[in-house]
N, C-alpha and C positions, 0 to 999 in steps of 0.2 A: 637429673635424673643418674645415679649410679651404671654406669654401664657394667654388664654381668664381666667382662673382663676385671674389670679390676674389685667388684665386688667374690671375684672366685682368689683374688689374691691376698683376701682380706683371712679366707677360712684355708688356704694351699696349707698343708703339715708341708713340712720341710724334714723330710727322712733320712735318714745313713745310714743303711742297711750290709752290717760287718756278716751276711753272711758262708757261716767258717763250714770246716769237717764236723767237728764236736758240736759246736755253738754255731745260735744265731743272736747277734746282737742288734735293737734295733733302739736309737736316741732319734728324740724327736728336739726337733729346734725349740728352747722356752721350757723344753720337759723333761730332757735329761736323759737317761738309757731311763727304756716304757719296757723296754723284752727283751731279755738274755736265755731262755734256754737251749735245749740240746736240740742241734739239729735230724728227730728222727720222729719217724709214726709207726704208727700196731695197724699193720694192714689183716683185714677178713682174709684166709689161704682159699676160702669156697665163693664169695663174691669178688675177692680182688678191693673191696671201700673201707676206703681207711679209715680206719675209726676214733684214733686219738694224737694230736702232737702233743712234740715238743717233753715238755719235762714229765705231762702223763704216761706216753711212748716211755721214755728211760724207765721209769718209775717200775715200768711191767717187764721190762730186760732182761731177762733169766729163766723169769715166774712167768712166759707168754700163755691163755688159756690153748685147748687145745686147737685149736684152729687160726690161730695169731701167732705171725709171725711181727716181727718188730726188725726195721731198717733202715739204714741209715741213707736219703735218695742222692746225695753228695762224697767224692772219693776223691780225694789227695788237693782238696779245694777247688777241684769243680763236677758240675753236675753229670751223676751215673744215669741217674731216670732221671730223665726230663720229668713223665706228666706230672712226676710224683714229686718233681723239688720244686713243679709251677704247682700244684695245692699249696705244699707243705708253706711256699712263701708267701701266697695270698693267705694264708691265716692268722701265720706272722705280723702280716700287715696289715689285719685287719683288725686284728686284736690292739696294734697294737696304736691305732687311729683312735682319734680326738671322741670320745662320745658315738662309735660305731659310725660315725659320717660317713656320708660315700662319694665324698666330693675329693675330686681326682689333686693327684696331690706329686710335689716332685721331690727325688730320690737321690741321692749318690752310694755305690755302689759301688761294693769294694772287690778286686777283680784280681788271681796273682801275676805275676810279670809274665812269663810265659806262654800265659794263657791264648788258644790257639782263637782262628776265629769262629769256628764252629761251636767251639763250648760259651762264646761271650755270646754269643747269638740266642746258645741256651739260657744264657742268666738276662740278659735283654728280653726273653722273651715274659720266660715266668715273671719279672718284673710289670713288664706293660701286662700280662694275663692280671696280675695283682690288683689293675686299675689304678698303673703309677703315671700318671701325663709326662714325665719328663724324666728321662729316666738319663745320669752320670756314672760312668762307667771311671772310676780312679786306680794305680796301682795300689794296691797290698801297702809295699814298703814304702808310700811316698805319705799317706794316709796313717802308718803307723809315728813315721817321725813330725810329721805335722802336732799327734797325738801326745808323743813322747817331748815335746812343748822345742823342735827342733824348727823356727819360725820361714817361714817361706825367702824373705831379707834375708837371709845373715850368706854373703856372696863363701864361706870357707866351710871345706863341705863334712859334711856327717856321716858319721857308720848304724846303720841305723838292724836288727838283727831279729829278724822275725817267727817268732818258733813257735808253729801253731799246733795243732794233734797232725794232722794229716801232710804237712808243709815246713819248710824251712825256707823264710825268704830273705836276703840281704840287697840293705836299696843305698848306696852311695850318694845322696844328696848335695845340693850344693841349688844356693839363691831360689826354691822353691821348686829345686825341677832329680831327676835321677840320672846323673853321673856314668852311673853305671849299677848293673843288679843280675841277680841267680837267686834262681826258684827251684830249689829241689825239695819231688815228693817224698824228703822223707822231716818225722814230728813227732809230737810224745807219743801217740800213739804207736810205733814202734813197739812204742817200750812193754808193753800191755801187752804186745803181743810174743816179743822175748820172755817174755814174764810167762804166761802161761805156757811156749812152749819147750821152758824148763824145766816149771814144775810137772807137768803131761809126762817130758826123758825120760828128768834124772826124779824123780821123789812120785813116779806112777801115779798124778789126781793132775782131776782136772777140773781147771773153776772159769768159774762166769765174767764178766768182761766188767762186774761193778766189785767186785774183789780184785781181780790184777791191778782197778786205777787206786785201789786202798790202800796197796803197796803200795807203789806209784811215789804216790802221793803222801802217804804219814809214814814209812819205812825205812822205804830205798833213799838214797842219796848217789851223788855223783862222787866223791871222795871219801877214801878211806876211812873205816871210823876208826876210833880209838879200841871200841870195844867190839871186836869184830862177832866175837859170841852173842852179841845184843839177841831175842828170839821172837818171835810170832808166832800164833796159832792160824794155819790157813786152812777153812776147810773147804771141800768139796765134791766128787765121787771119783772115787776109787779108781782107778783104771782098770787092774785086772781084777775085778771081783764084781767094778759096777754097783756096789754099795757108798752110805753115803760112807765121807772118811775124811782124814786132816791129818797135817803133818805140820811138823815143826820146825820155819828154817832162821837163817842165823843173816842178819844186816849182809855178813861179811860171804855169803852165799849169792845174796841179793845183786851187789857191789857189779858182782865184773858183769853179768847178765844187761844194767845199765847201760857200762863207764863205754859198755860195742856201742852202744849206740850213740847217746853224744860224743864217743871222737870220732862217728862217720859226722856227725853236726861242723867237729869244731876243728876237721877238718879241710869240712869243702869250704868254710869261713875263710881257714889260715891260707885254702889255694883263692877265694875271693880277691883277697886280698891283698897277693900277687899281682893281678890284673890291673893294678891301678896307675894312672900317672901319677909325673916324682911332686908335683903338688895336690892332687889329693893323700897319697899316701902322707905330706909332711899334714895337712892338720889334723889326715886320723890318728897319723903318730901322738901328736899336743894331745887330740881331746878321749882317743878313747871308742868305745862299740857302748853304743845303748839297745841293751834288751828289752823284746817286745811278746806279747802274746803271753798265754796260757802254758806251754811248756817252759818259759822264763821263771815260773813259779816250783821250779822241779829246785830239789834241795842244794844250793853249792855251784848252780850250774856258771853260774858267777865268776866263782872260784875256777875252775876247771877251766872255760873257758878263755881266760885270765892267767893265767900259768900255762899253756895252750900256746897261745900269740902272742904272749909277752906284750899287752896294752891294757892298761885299764881298761875295765868293764863295770855298767853300771846297768839297774835295769831301773824301767819308768814309773810311775803312783802307778798302782791297778795295770801292771803292763799287759791284762786277758782284756781292758778295755782300751787304749792306745790308738789302735785301726779304727773302731767305729766315734773317739772324739774328733782322731781328726779329717776325717767325712765331715763328723757336721761342724764344724770350724769354717769346712768348704764356702757355704754358704753365705761367711761371713770378709766372703775375699772371693766376691763373682766372676772376677778380670781371674784372676787366676786360675779358677771351677774350670771357666768352657777352654785357658790352656792346658790345663794334665789334665783332663778327661778324657778316654778312649776311644769316640763313638763310632765309627766308620758310619754306623743305620741310621742317618742325618732323619729320616722317614719316625724313626721309634723316638730318639731324642724329642721329634716335634710331632709328638704325635696327635695334641691338645690340637684340634681347629680353633683359627683369632677367633673371634666375632662379638661386634657393641649391638649395643640395645640401643 
């Protein structure tokens, strides 16, 4: 007769969870990426109930009904609203489970390197509430490095910069360990805010998040374009009259707004590179820097950093998925996973009570 614990092993999903400020991405061993949705919820303000999650909430944003608010329960890569993060994570995990099975599973989750104990406990508790039996937590920078193709056995150092919506993580990795890291709560979300502020103050137009996101991804550049007169029409609400309105903006006008934020990120990278040991610095000089995260999709950001720090800069394949792929790879390296996971809360890590039939 098969023991219950070995039966459990057969049906356990091994799940990698990248719970980000902008998106939650979940991959399952053997099934690759199964969920990629905005980290958003829509709440009924009268009852306080969550109506919809993820993509459905995103589609409502800026066009909510009277009593509905769309919220992001995570901020700067950390839990801003614990109860709602818990519910959102439980919803996403349930959606990602095979055939909606209620079987307890193991998961590895990413977290920013400077996460506090309180923030880490909030993430762990949220994962436990989602009926995950065993939870490993791993630094985002390390996961992004493994997902970008750096092998845990490489003794020479590599530099990985993960630019997310709310945070920029810089990790210097050697032999599967973080030898130096820095995490700053600045990311591509700041560009959206800067664009919205510019349009409101200088052009008298109030715009929503969908509009700023599309200006950033489809129009803005981090380098001064040859044709600075290239323009698009932006629609929103006229600040003066309150009526619907539109303005024409040029790429030359948008460039300094975007460059101001990108320069801050580049400066953080530059400062961090001055803190390295000589041998590590020598490795990075040879190898350059790998960019991961959604922020690395910003037009020309690799070139901008290359010029700023005078080192080769490359963008990893599918940079948004580097972290979740790195987390997923950890299930093939169980010893390394035990070594690198930061789990101060062992009672949670071993929440399953082992028993034999």
